[in-house]
Z-matrix of the N, CA and C atoms (Angstrom, degrees):
N
C 1 1.501
C 2 1.563 1 105.63
N 3 1.283 2 115.29 1 134.11
C 4 1.459 3 118.87 2 179.88
C 5 1.522 4 110.50 3 -88.86
N 6 1.331 5 113.69 4 156.74
C 7 1.481 6 118.31 5 176.84
C 8 1.476 7 109.72 6 -84.13
N 9 1.339 8 114.74 7 141.52
C 10 1.425 9 120.25 8 -179.00
C 11 1.527 10 108.75 9 -114.37
N 12 1.254 11 116.45 10 133.25
C 13 1.460 12 123.04 11 173.07
C 14 1.493 13 106.67 12 -111.38
N 15 1.425 14 114.85 13 131.55
C 16 1.418 15 120.84 14 -177.45
C 17 1.522 16 109.08 15 -113.85
N 18 1.316 17 112.23 16 152.81
C 19 1.426 18 121.14 17 171.09
C 20 1.510 19 107.47 18 -124.87
N 21 1.348 20 118.68 19 148.40
C 22 1.479 21 123.07 20 177.70
C 23 1.493 22 109.91 21 -119.23
N 24 1.285 23 116.80 22 140.94
C 25 1.479 24 122.56 23 174.28
C 26 1.575 25 104.66 24 -125.61
N 27 1.339 26 115.27 25 154.54
C 28 1.448 27 120.11 26 178.13
C 29 1.509 28 108.94 27 -114.99
N 30 1.345 29 112.97 28 131.52
C 31 1.506 30 121.74 29 -179.55
C 32 1.427 31 109.56 30 -129.94
N 33 1.419 32 114.26 31 161.65
C 34 1.478 33 120.40 32 172.00
C 35 1.497 34 106.01 33 -124.80
N 36 1.319 35 116.17 34 116.84
C 37 1.438 36 123.26 35 173.59
C 38 1.505 37 110.19 36 -95.78
N 39 1.357 38 116.96 37 152.83
C 40 1.458 39 119.06 38 -178.48
C 41 1.543 40 107.88 39 -138.92
N 42 1.359 41 113.38 40 155.20
C 43 1.424 42 117.17 41 175.48
C 44 1.553 43 107.64 42 -163.71
N 45 1.349 44 117.92 43 147.63
C 46 1.438 45 119.28 44 175.53
C 47 1.533 46 114.24 45 -83.83
N 48 1.382 47 111.94 46 -7.04
C 49 1.499 48 114.77 47 -175.39
C 50 1.526 49 116.90 48 -105.45
N 51 1.378 50 121.68 49 -38.35
C 52 1.373 51 120.00 50 -175.56
C 53 1.516 52 113.05 51 -164.06
N 54 1.356 53 115.69 52 165.45
C 55 1.482 54 119.13 53 175.80
C 56 1.593 55 106.16 54 -68.37
N 57 1.322 56 117.14 55 -43.34
C 58 1.456 57 118.62 56 -178.44
C 59 1.467 58 111.16 57 -59.52
N 60 1.253 59 121.93 58 -43.59
C 61 1.488 60 124.44 59 177.97
C 62 1.517 61 110.20 60 -63.77
N 63 1.306 62 119.74 61 -37.82
C 64 1.448 63 123.17 62 175.57
C 65 1.497 64 111.37 63 -56.76
N 66 1.336 65 117.86 64 -46.00
C 67 1.477 66 125.59 65 176.80
C 68 1.468 67 109.87 66 -62.80
N 69 1.351 68 118.02 67 -48.09
C 70 1.447 69 122.13 68 -177.85
C 71 1.566 70 107.99 69 -60.56
N 72 1.325 71 118.44 70 -40.71
C 73 1.464 72 119.95 71 -176.23
C 74 1.531 73 110.17 72 -64.84
N 75 1.350 74 116.84 73 -42.31
C 76 1.415 75 121.42 74 179.38
C 77 1.576 76 110.77 75 -63.70
N 78 1.285 77 117.07 76 -44.22
C 79 1.454 78 120.75 77 -177.30
C 80 1.540 79 109.32 78 -68.65
N 81 1.307 80 118.27 79 -40.46
C 82 1.460 81 120.39 80 177.76
C 83 1.471 82 112.88 81 -64.34
N 84 1.351 83 118.26 82 -38.94
C 85 1.463 84 118.08 83 178.54
C 86 1.495 85 112.11 84 -69.78
N 87 1.330 86 117.36 85 -40.25
C 88 1.433 87 123.59 86 -178.32
C 89 1.546 88 109.48 87 -64.74
N 90 1.332 89 115.17 88 -35.56
C 91 1.488 90 118.41 89 -175.96
C 92 1.550 91 111.25 90 -62.89
N 93 1.294 92 120.78 91 -19.23
C 94 1.392 93 124.68 92 -178.91
C 95 1.555 94 112.42 93 -72.48
N 96 1.311 95 116.97 94 -21.72
C 97 1.449 96 119.08 95 -178.28
C 98 1.586 97 111.52 96 -131.35
N 99 1.292 98 117.80 97 -20.54
C 100 1.456 99 121.23 98 -178.53
C 101 1.520 100 107.64 99 -103.69
N 102 1.388 101 116.18 100 129.60
C 103 1.403 102 122.96 101 -179.83
C 104 1.462 103 113.94 102 -109.22
N 105 1.281 104 121.22 103 157.71
C 106 1.471 105 125.55 104 176.57
C 107 1.534 106 111.84 105 67.65
N 108 1.317 107 119.41 106 31.98
C 109 1.444 108 122.20 107 179.84
C 110 1.528 109 105.49 108 -66.35
N 111 1.364 110 117.79 109 138.03
C 112 1.470 111 122.04 110 -176.20
C 113 1.541 112 110.50 111 -121.87
N 114 1.337 113 120.24 112 -36.18
C 115 1.423 114 119.40 113 -171.93
C 116 1.549 115 109.64 114 -157.43
N 117 1.289 116 115.65 115 162.89
C 118 1.487 117 120.33 116 170.81
C 119 1.507 118 111.01 117 -140.90
N 120 1.330 119 115.06 118 157.91
C 121 1.476 120 119.54 119 176.45
C 122 1.506 121 105.08 120 -137.02
N 123 1.350 122 115.63 121 134.86
C 124 1.419 123 122.64 122 177.19
C 125 1.509 124 104.75 123 -83.85
N 126 1.394 125 117.84 124 125.66
C 127 1.410 126 121.68 125 178.30
C 128 1.482 127 116.14 126 -113.48
N 129 1.273 128 118.25 127 -9.64
C 130 1.472 129 124.55 128 176.87
C 131 1.541 130 113.56 129 -163.51
N 132 1.298 131 115.45 130 139.85
C 133 1.445 132 119.49 131 179.13
C 134 1.546 133 106.11 132 -131.05
N 135 1.403 134 113.01 133 131.79
C 136 1.487 135 120.90 134 177.70
C 137 1.450 136 108.41 135 -134.32
N 138 1.318 137 113.32 136 161.72
C 139 1.485 138 118.58 137 175.71
C 140 1.545 139 109.37 138 -145.65
N 141 1.297 140 111.69 139 158.84
C 142 1.506 141 121.63 140 177.65
C 143 1.462 142 107.47 141 -104.59
N 144 1.321 143 114.78 142 137.22
C 145 1.479 144 117.07 143 176.72
C 146 1.536 145 109.99 144 -113.08
N 147 1.353 146 114.93 145 133.82
C 148 1.512 147 119.45 146 175.53
C 149 1.516 148 103.56 147 -135.37
N 150 1.327 149 114.60 148 134.18
C 151 1.431 150 121.92 149 175.88
C 152 1.541 151 112.47 150 53.36
N 153 1.310 152 114.41 151 43.21
C 154 1.494 153 122.67 152 178.41
C 155 1.526 154 113.54 153 64.36
N 156 1.264 155 118.29 154 22.52
C 157 1.507 156 123.86 155 -176.34
C 158 1.563 157 109.81 156 -136.41
N 159 1.285 158 114.43 157 145.01
C 160 1.528 159 117.71 158 173.18
C 161 1.511 160 109.48 159 -64.00
N 162 1.414 161 111.74 160 121.41
C 163 1.469 162 115.62 161 -178.84
C 164 1.475 163 114.43 162 -102.72
N 165 1.362 164 116.12 163 -26.83
C 166 1.449 165 119.08 164 -173.01
C 167 1.543 166 109.43 165 -160.42
N 168 1.303 167 117.11 166 143.77
C 169 1.496 168 123.95 167 177.42
C 170 1.494 169 109.89 168 -109.58
N 171 1.308 170 113.20 169 143.36
C 172 1.513 171 120.39 170 171.53
C 173 1.525 172 104.31 171 -132.19
N 174 1.379 173 115.68 172 133.65
C 175 1.440 174 123.65 173 -179.49
C 176 1.514 175 107.04 174 -127.91
N 177 1.319 176 115.58 175 122.02
C 178 1.487 177 119.93 176 170.56
C 179 1.492 178 109.22 177 -88.20
N 180 1.296 179 118.55 178 129.18
C 181 1.433 180 124.35 179 178.30
C 182 1.464 181 113.28 180 -134.54
N 183 1.282 182 115.09 181 152.89
C 184 1.549 183 121.75 182 171.22
C 185 1.527 184 104.46 183 -106.38
N 186 1.289 185 114.78 184 136.74
C 187 1.387 186 121.36 185 176.92
C 188 1.552 187 107.06 186 -117.49
N 189 1.391 188 113.09 187 129.23
C 190 1.481 189 114.99 188 176.47
C 191 1.525 190 110.96 189 -105.78
N 192 1.324 191 114.96 190 143.41
C 193 1.465 192 118.17 191 -178.67
C 194 1.569 193 105.45 192 -145.78
N 195 1.293 194 112.79 193 156.78
C 196 1.490 195 119.75 194 -179.36
C 197 1.581 196 107.53 195 -89.50
N 198 1.332 197 111.19 196 143.44
C 199 1.450 198 119.65 197 179.11
C 200 1.508 199 107.90 198 -79.62
N 201 1.315 200 116.05 199 149.75
C 202 1.499 201 119.41 200 178.44
C 203 1.517 202 108.71 201 -69.16
N 204 1.337 203 116.95 202 141.21
C 205 1.465 204 119.90 203 178.13
C 206 1.539 205 109.96 204 -64.83
N 207 1.300 206 114.57 205 149.08
C 208 1.519 207 118.32 206 -178.35
C 209 1.454 208 109.99 207 -78.72
């Protein structure tokens, strides 16, 4: 079994529709430049209120990925 070394980055995804979509948006954007993503954890959830209704979601997440072997 090989040793794995992980790195974490923190991102904020957003969506006018849902928390889940905010997470998906962050992961999709990260996947364009970050390789070997393995997991994520949601560390904060926020929302914007307009006219007494939820207007937008923001989700802070940490994404873990493995480093390329040397």
